[in-house]
C-alpha positions in Angstrom: 9.5 6.2 10.7 8.2 2.8 9.7 8.2 1.1 6.2 5.9 -1.8 5.7 5.8 -4.2 2.7 2.5 -5.9 2.3 2.7 -9.1 0.2 -0.6 -10.1 -1.6 -1.2 -13.0 -4.0 -4.4 -12.3 -5.8 -6.7 -14.9 -7.5 -5.9 -14.8 -11.3 -9.4 -13.8 -12.3 -9.6 -10.9 -9.9 -6.1 -9.2 -10.6 -7.8 -6.1 -12.4 -10.4 -5.7 -9.8 -8.0 -5.9 -7.0 -5.7 -3.4 -8.7 -8.6 -0.9 -9.2 -9.7 -1.3 -5.6 -6.0 -1.0 -4.4 -5.3 2.2 -6.5 -8.3 4.0 -4.9 -7.3 3.1 -1.4 -3.6 4.1 -2.3 -4.8 7.4 -3.6 -6.7 8.2 -0.4 -4.0 7.0 1.8 -1.5 9.3 0.3 -3.7 12.1 1.7 -3.3 10.8 5.2 -1.0 13.2 7.2 1.0 10.2 8.6 1.5 8.6 5.2 4.7 9.6 3.5 4.4 7.1 0.4 1.9 4.4 -0.5 3.1 2.6 -3.6 1.4 -0.5 -5.5 3.9 -2.6 -7.4 3.2 -5.6 -9.4 5.6 -8.6 -10.1 6.5 -8.7 -13.9 6.8 -12.5 -13.8 3.4 -13.2 -11.9 1.0 -10.3 -12.2 -1.2 -11.7 -9.5 1.6 -11.1 -7.0 1.3 -7.6 -5.8 3.1 -5.6 -3.0 2.2 -2.6 -1.2 5.0 -0.3 -0.1 3.8 1.9 2.8 6.1 4.5 4.4 4.7 6.1 7.5 6.0 9.0 9.5 5.8 7.5 12.8 5.0 4.5 14.8 1.3 5.6 15.2 0.4 6.2 11.6 -0.2 2.5 10.5 -2.7 2.2 13.2 -4.4 5.5 12.1 -4.3 4.3 8.5 -6.2 1.1 9.4 -8.8 3.2 11.3 -9.8 5.2 8.1 -13.1 4.4 6.2 -11.2 4.0 2.8 -9.0 1.2 4.5 -12.0 -0.7 5.7 -13.7 -0.4 2.4 -10.6 -1.8 0.7 -10.0 -4.6 3.2 -13.6 -5.8 3.0 -13.7 -5.4 -1.0 -10.7 -7.4 -1.7 -10.9 -10.0 0.9 -12.3 -12.8 -1.2 -10.0 -11.9 -4.1 -6.9 -13.1 -2.3 -5.2 -16.6 -2.9 -3.8 -16.7 0.6 -3.9 -14.2 3.5 -1.7 -11.2 3.0 1.5 -10.9 4.9 3.7 -8.0 5.9 7.2 -7.2 6.9 8.1 -4.0 8.8 11.4 -2.2 8.2 13.3 0.7 9.6 14.6 3.1 6.9 18.3 3.6 6.8 18.7 6.1 3.9 17.0 8.2 3.4 16.4 8.6 7.1 14.3 11.8 7.1 10.6 11.8 6.6 10.7 14.7 4.1 13.1 12.7 1.9 10.5 10.0 1.5 7.3 12.0 0.9 6.5 11.8 -2.8 3.4 13.9 -3.7 4.4 14.9 -7.2 3.5 12.7 -10.1 1.4 10.4 -7.8 -1.1 9.9 -10.5 1.3 9.6 -13.4 1.5 6.1 -14.8 4.6 4.7 -16.4 
């Protein structure tokens, strides 16, 4: 398994458009067989700071994700809306350490 945190600083006037495009990408990503979770979180103090939390079933899944049409659409759509190039950090999950414990299909459209 692999967990990736993608850190994005969005241009202030583009936050809502970025979030809309990112929600569409996240929803499509959750339907990929190698994606266990794909969460979009926003900094409370700085709404232009967004982090994507991506949990993949194996080492090959991130490359498969980046080969999808919806990822290419997202990447190209949001490219000019970032204040700086996005960065990422890759983690190894410790707990839970089983893929099935990470999968979160229920309530994925629920807002709160």
